[in-house]
C-alpha positions as protocol buffer text, in pm:
chain_id: "A"
residue {
  index: 1
  type: MET
  ca { x: 2004 y: 2205 z: 5991 }
}
residue {
  index: 2
  type: PRO
  ca { x: 1673 y: 2228 z: 5808 }
}
residue {
  index: 3
  type: GLU
  ca { x: 1438 y: 2516 z: 5866 }
}
residue {
  index: 4
  type: THR
  ca { x: 1392 y: 2574 z: 6235 }
}
residue {
  index: 5
  type: THR
  ca { x: 1077 y: 2698 z: 6396 }
}
residue {
  index: 6
  type: LEU
  ca { x: 987 y: 2771 z: 6752 }
}
residue {
  index: 7
  type: SER
  ca { x: 667 y: 2568 z: 6745 }
}
residue {
  index: 8
  type: PRO
  ca { x: 692 y: 2194 z: 6711 }
}
residue {
  index: 9
  type: SER
  ca { x: 545 y: 2038 z: 6400 }
}
residue {
  index: 10
  type: PRO
  ca { x: 250 y: 1814 z: 6472 }
}
residue {
  index: 11
  type: SER
  ca { x: 359 y: 1454 z: 6494 }
}
residue {
  index: 12
  type: SER
  ca { x: 188 y: 1135 z: 6589 }
}
residue {
  index: 13
  type: ASP
  ca { x: 488 y: 1024 z: 6795 }
}
residue {
  index: 14
  type: PRO
  ca { x: 570 y: 1222 z: 7110 }
}
residue {
  index: 15
  type: ALA
  ca { x: 925 y: 1083 z: 7102 }
}
residue {
  index: 16
  type: ASP
  ca { x: 979 y: 1243 z: 6760 }
}
residue {
  index: 17
  type: ASP
  ca { x: 851 y: 1572 z: 6898 }
}
residue {
  index: 18
  type: LEU
  ca { x: 1092 y: 1547 z: 7191 }
}
residue {
  index: 19
  type: VAL
  ca { x: 1388 y: 1476 z: 6962 }
}
residue {
  index: 20
  type: ALA
  ca { x: 1291 y: 1770 z: 6741 }
}
residue {
  index: 21
  type: MET
  ca { x: 1262 y: 1999 z: 7044 }
}
residue {
  index: 22
  type: ARG
  ca { x: 1604 y: 1891 z: 7171 }
}
residue {
  index: 23
  type: ASP
  ca { x: 1753 y: 1958 z: 6828 }
}
residue {
  index: 24
  type: ARG
  ca { x: 1605 y: 2309 z: 6826 }
}
residue {
  index: 25
  type: ILE
  ca { x: 1731 y: 2379 z: 7177 }
}
residue {
  index: 26
  type: ARG
  ca { x: 2079 y: 2258 z: 7080 }
}
residue {
  index: 27
  type: PHE
  ca { x: 2069 y: 2474 z: 6765 }
}
residue {
  index: 28
  type: TYR
  ca { x: 1967 y: 2792 z: 6949 }
}
residue {
  index: 29
  type: ARG
  ca { x: 2210 y: 2732 z: 7235 }
}
residue {
  index: 30
  type: ASN
  ca { x: 2492 y: 2694 z: 6982 }
}
residue {
  index: 31
  type: ARG
  ca { x: 2379 y: 3010 z: 6802 }
}
residue {
  index: 32
  type: ALA
  ca { x: 2372 y: 3206 z: 7128 }
}
residue {
  index: 33
  type: GLU
  ca { x: 2725 y: 3088 z: 7213 }
}
residue {
  index: 34
  type: GLN
  ca { x: 2850 y: 3194 z: 6868 }
}
residue {
  index: 35
  type: LEU
  ca { x: 2694 y: 3537 z: 6902 }
}
residue {
  index: 36
  type: GLN
  ca { x: 2835 y: 3584 z: 7251 }
}
residue {
  index: 37
  type: TYR
  ca { x: 3181 y: 3488 z: 7128 }
}
residue {
  index: 38
  type: ALA
  ca { x: 3156 y: 3738 z: 6843 }
}
residue {
  index: 39
  type: LEU
  ca { x: 3037 y: 4011 z: 7077 }
}
residue {
  index: 40
  type: ASP
  ca { x: 3311 y: 3941 z: 7330 }
}
residue {
  index: 41
  type: HIS
  ca { x: 3576 y: 3968 z: 7058 }
}
residue {
  index: 42
  type: ARG
  ca { x: 3428 y: 4265 z: 6875 }
}
residue {
  index: 43
  type: LEU
  ca { x: 3393 y: 4501 z: 7173 }
}
residue {
  index: 44
  type: PRO
  ca { x: 3768 y: 4527 z: 7249 }
}
residue {
  index: 45
  type: ILE
  ca { x: 3837 y: 4596 z: 6881 }
}
residue {
  index: 46
  type: GLU
  ca { x: 3584 y: 4879 z: 6880 }
}
residue {
  index: 47
  type: GLN
  ca { x: 3736 y: 5022 z: 7199 }
}
residue {
  index: 48
  type: ALA
  ca { x: 4086 y: 5002 z: 7052 }
}
residue {
  index: 49
  type: LYS
  ca { x: 3967 y: 5181 z: 6738 }
}
residue {
  index: 50
  type: GLY
  ca { x: 3833 y: 5460 z: 6957 }
}
residue {
  index: 51
  type: ILE
  ca { x: 4160 y: 5488 z: 7148 }
}
residue {
  index: 52
  type: LEU
  ca { x: 4363 y: 5505 z: 6828 }
}
residue {
  index: 53
  type: ALA
  ca { x: 4124 y: 5753 z: 6665 }
}
residue {
  index: 54
  type: GLU
  ca { x: 4144 y: 5986 z: 6963 }
}
residue {
  index: 55
  type: ARG
  ca { x: 4518 y: 5943 z: 7013 }
}
residue {
  index: 56
  type: TYR
  ca { x: 4617 y: 6003 z: 6650 }
}
residue {
  index: 57
  type: GLN
  ca { x: 4327 y: 6237 z: 6564 }
}
residue {
  index: 58
  type: ILE
  ca { x: 4205 y: 6012 z: 6281 }
}
residue {
  index: 59
  type: ASP
  ca { x: 3862 y: 5877 z: 6191 }
}
residue {
  index: 60
  type: ILE
  ca { x: 3740 y: 5535 z: 6299 }
}
residue {
  index: 61
  type: ASP
  ca { x: 3798 y: 5375 z: 5959 }
}
residue {
  index: 62
  type: ALA
  ca { x: 4158 y: 5496 z: 5953 }
}
residue {
  index: 63
  type: ALA
  ca { x: 4205 y: 5370 z: 6309 }
}
residue {
  index: 64
  type: PHE
  ca { x: 4083 y: 5026 z: 6207 }
}
residue {
  index: 65
  type: GLU
  ca { x: 4316 y: 5023 z: 5905 }
}
residue {
  index: 66
  type: LEU
  ca { x: 4605 y: 5121 z: 6132 }
}
residue {
  index: 67
  type: LEU
  ca { x: 4521 y: 4844 z: 6377 }
}
residue {
  index: 68
  type: ARG
  ca { x: 4471 y: 4588 z: 6101 }
}
residue {
  index: 69
  type: SER
  ca { x: 4791 y: 4674 z: 5916 }
}
residue {
  index: 70
  type: PHE
  ca { x: 4991 y: 4662 z: 6240 }
}
residue {
  index: 71
  type: CYS
  ca { x: 4854 y: 4315 z: 6311 }
}
residue {
  index: 72
  type: ARG
  ca { x: 4927 y: 4191 z: 5961 }
}
residue {
  index: 73
  type: ASN
  ca { x: 5281 y: 4331 z: 5960 }
}
residue {
  index: 74
  type: ASN
  ca { x: 5356 y: 4175 z: 6299 }
}
residue {
  index: 75
  type: ASN
  ca { x: 5162 y: 3850 z: 6250 }
}
residue {
  index: 76
  type: MET
  ca { x: 4943 y: 3917 z: 6553 }
}
residue {
  index: 77
  type: LYS
  ca { x: 4574 y: 3865 z: 6616 }
}
residue {
  index: 78
  type: ILE
  ca { x: 4374 y: 4185 z: 6611 }
}
residue {
  index: 79
  type: HIS
  ca { x: 4184 y: 4085 z: 6924 }
}
residue {
  index: 80
  type: ASP
  ca { x: 4508 y: 4035 z: 7119 }
}
residue {
  index: 81
  type: VAL
  ca { x: 4648 y: 4373 z: 7013 }
}
residue {
  index: 82
  type: ALA
  ca { x: 4317 y: 4542 z: 7092 }
}
residue {
  index: 83
  type: ARG
  ca { x: 4317 y: 4389 z: 7441 }
}
residue {
  index: 84
  type: THR
  ca { x: 4673 y: 4508 z: 7503 }
}
residue {
  index: 85
  type: LEU
  ca { x: 4584 y: 4856 z: 7383 }
}
residue {
  index: 86
  type: ILE
  ca { x: 4284 y: 4871 z: 7617 }
}
residue {
  index: 87
  type: GLU
  ca { x: 4462 y: 4727 z: 7920 }
}
residue {
  index: 88
  type: GLN
  ca { x: 4785 y: 4926 z: 7875 }
}
residue {
  index: 89
  type: PRO
  ca { x: 4704 y: 5219 z: 7645 }
}
residue {
  index: 90
  type: SER
  ca { x: 5035 y: 5402 z: 7676 }
}
residue {
  index: 91
  type: GLU
  ca { x: 5239 y: 5086 z: 7615 }
}
residue {
  index: 92
  type: GLY
  ca { x: 5013 y: 4974 z: 7330 }
}
residue {
  index: 93
  type: ASP
  ca { x: 5024 y: 5313 z: 7159 }
}
residue {
  index: 94
  type: SER
  ca { x: 5401 y: 5311 z: 7136 }
}
residue {
  index: 95
  type: ARG
  ca { x: 5386 y: 4977 z: 6956 }
}
residue {
  index: 96
  type: ILE
  ca { x: 5131 y: 5087 z: 6695 }
}
residue {
  index: 97
  type: SER
  ca { x: 5262 y: 5344 z: 6456 }
}
residue {
  index: 98
  type: CYS
  ca { x: 5156 y: 5479 z: 6119 }
}
């Protein structure tokens, strides 16, 4: 999409202004949905990193590497493993090992 602004550009045709406004609304609604999706998926990962860091007495970066390597080795999505770890911490911890 070309440069977006919040104020409509002056136009001689009100229909063009309406179309432009609808395009901007659609753009910002889509952007808000993308950001919400990212936030919803990032929070469980951050929580899981905290659980692993506390449980194994490691720093946050090492906890993320542990989580990531577990997911890669087991062909699992990091978000799914993070959710399991949060919802069932004792069961999830036994599955993730150094």
